[in-house]
N, C-alpha and C positions, 0 to 999 in steps of 0.2 A: 746702318747703311741706308742711304737714301734710295728712292725708287730709281732715280737716274743711274746711280752707280750700280745697283743690282741689275738693271736692264742691260747695261754695258757689259758687266761681268758675265752674266748668264749667256749672252749671245756672242761673246768675243770670238769663240772658236769658229764662227761662221766667216769671220774676216779672212781666214787663210785656209779653210778646209779644202778648197779646191785648187790649191797651189799646184802649178803644173811643172813639167820637167824642163821648161825653157831655161836655157843658160845654166841648168843644174849640172851639166856635164863638165863645165869649166872647173879645173882644179883650183884656179885662182881668178878672182874678179879683178880686172885691171882698172883700178879707180883713177888711173892717170889718163884714161882715154874717155873723156866725157861723151863724145859722140857715140862711141861704141856702147857705153853703158846706157845711154839714152835709147838706143835702138833695142838693147836687151830688155830694158824696162818696158818698152812699148810691146814687145813680144810677150813678156810675162803677163801683162795686164790683159792683152787680147785673149790669150789662152785661158786666163783665169775666168773670164766671162763665159767661156764655153764650158770649162770644167765644173764650175759651181752648179751649173744646171743639172749635172749628173748626180748630185748629192741627194740620196733618198733616205739615208739613215746614218747615224753616228752615235757611238758610245765610247766613253773614255773616263778614266780616273782624272780628276782635276785638282789642282792646287791653286788657290787664290790668295795671293799675298798683298796686303795693303800696308805701305810704308809711309811714314811721315818723318823724313830725315830731320826736319827742324825741331821736332819734339823727341827725336830718338825713340820713336814708337813703331811697333810692327805687329801685325796680326796675320796669322796663317790659317786658312780654312782648307779642309780636304774633303772630297766627296766624289760623286759620280755624276756624269753628264749624259743625258739621252736626248736625241733629236730624231724625228722621223716625219716623213711626208706621206699622207694618205690621201690620194686623189689630189685635189687642189688646196688641201688644208694641211698646215704644218703644226707640229706639236713639239714642245721642248720641256725637259724637266731637269732640274739640278737639285740633287740631294746632298747637302753638306752634312757631314757626320762628326767632324772633330774641329776643335779650335785651340790654337796656341797663341798666347799673347806674350810678346817680348821674351823674357827668359823663363817664363813659367812652364810647368809641365803641360803637355798636350792633354786635353780633356774632351769628354764626349759632349758634343754640342750639335743638336739636330735642328736644321732649318731646311725646308723644302720650298722650291720655286717652280711653279708649273705654268706654262703658257699654252693655251689651247686655240689660239687664233683670235680670241675675243677677250679673254680674261687672263691677267697675270696675277697668280695667287701666291702669296707668301705665308707659309705656315711656320710659326716659331714655337717649337715644342718646349722651350725653356720658359717663355712668357705665357704659354698657353693662349696664344693670340693668332688670329688670322687677318690678313689684309688682302683685299681683292681690288685690283685696279682694272677697270674696263678700258681696253686699248682700241676697240673697234666695234662697229655695229654688228649684231648677230648675223645679219644677212650679207655682211661684207667683211668676213674675217681677214685679219692682217697676216701677212707672211712674216716669219721671224726676222728675215733679212730687212724688210721694210721697217719693222719696229725699231731695231737697234740702230739703223742708219740715222735716226733722229738725234742720237747721242754720240755715235761713233761711226766714222767712215767705213764703208764695207768694200774693202779691196776685192775686186772681182765682180762686184755688182754695180758700183758707181761707174758712171761713164768715164772713160780715160781722160777726156778733156776736162771733166769736172774735178777729178783728182789733181790734175796738173794745175788747175786754177787755185785749189785750196792748199796744196802742199808742194814743197820742194822734195822730190823723190830721189833717193840715192840707193845704189847697191853697195853694201859694205863688205869688204873682205872678211871672211870668217874662217878661223883656223879650227882644227879638231879640238873638241873639248868634251867635258862630261857634264850632263845635267843630272842632278840628284834624282833618285828613284827610277832612273833609266840606265840600265847596265851598259858598260862598255864606252869606248870613245866614239863620238859621233861627229860628223861634219855637217855644218849648217850654211845655209844661205841667209844673209841678213838684209832685210829691206827696211830703210829708214824713211819715215815721212815727217818732215819738219813743217810745222804749221806756218803759213804765210801771214803777214801782218793784217791783211784784209780778209782772211779766211773766216767762214761762218763758224769754225771751231776755235777761233782765237781766244774766246773767253773760257774755254774748257781745257784745252790741251796745248802744250808747246811742241811735243813730238810723240811719235808712236813707232816702236820697233817691232819687227816680226822676225822670228827665227824659224827656218824651215829645215826639217830633217832631210838631208840630201839622199839618204838611203830609202826612206819611206815616202818622201815627197808629201809629207803631212806637217801641219803646224806642231811645233814643239814648245814654243813659248811666245807670249805677246806681252809687251810692257808699254804702258801709256803714262806719260808724265803730265800732270795737271799744271795749270797756271799757278797753283799754290805750292808747287814742287812736291806734291804727293805722288806716289808711284803705285800704279795698279798693275800687278803682274800675274799672268795666267800661265800655268804649265799643263800640258796634256800628256797623260801617261797611258800606255797600252791601248791605243785607239782601235776600234773596230768600225770599218766603214762599209756602208751599204749591205750590212747583214740584217736580216729580217728581225724587227722588233715587235713584240706583241703589243698591241694597242693598249692593253690593260696597264702597261708600265706608266701611262699618263693618267690613270684613274687615281682618285684620292677621296678620302672621307674626312670630315671635320669632327674631331672627337668631342664628346659631351663635356661641357664646362669651358670650352674655348670661346673667347670673345671674338666677334667678327665685325670688322669695319669694311664697308664697301664704298669705293669711290667710282661713281658712274662716269661715263665718257663725257668730257666737256664738249658742249655744243659749240660749233664755230659761229662766231658772230657774223652776221651778214655785212658784206663790204658796203 
């Protein structure tokens, strides 16, 4: 997996973590009334900007599926995601624990990704290798939201006018359905972002879908389709929001014998 894809996958949950209750009370979204839907989308995005500011911590089981329909190939990784904000600095950790390829049996496959505001660290226990990418200056740590927005639009953080400029946004009627690993029948709100021809994301994605659990008002699933028709799908299971996380969760040690590759921050060339 490339650094770009990993960055997007690791932080995708931030896209919808603050999804509000606006329009969620509707039993059915009337897609035949564009003006009504436009007003509803406006309300959702405005409240998202307020709600996301309240996010202090997040923990959930995660399923990350990468599909290549053209090659009839699919990989599924499962693990645990942690996010917390301490003061003005945010931390994030994703511990992948298993891997399933196509029709093969699921196997133990440990990979850790840790972001501390400055460094994004990837620890591959199979290859006994560590890759560290500097994402910001030590005295100017980056927020996780700012980091992922370079590769994936952050609904709730991007300005509403910017999202409208980059995407055609629609509310999609969503009927009750079942998501694997989540018991019972659930109802969802689905938000679709179709990339415009002149969008800054036109070389990366064609569309991005978000499923929001109407009962919990939390993200349940995110799916992004690339320009190469690959599909990146994230599911969130049993989330805990704004419950205190011990900062030690984000500590790590590099085991003896592991190779280490470091990629310093690229300096911006003067204009």
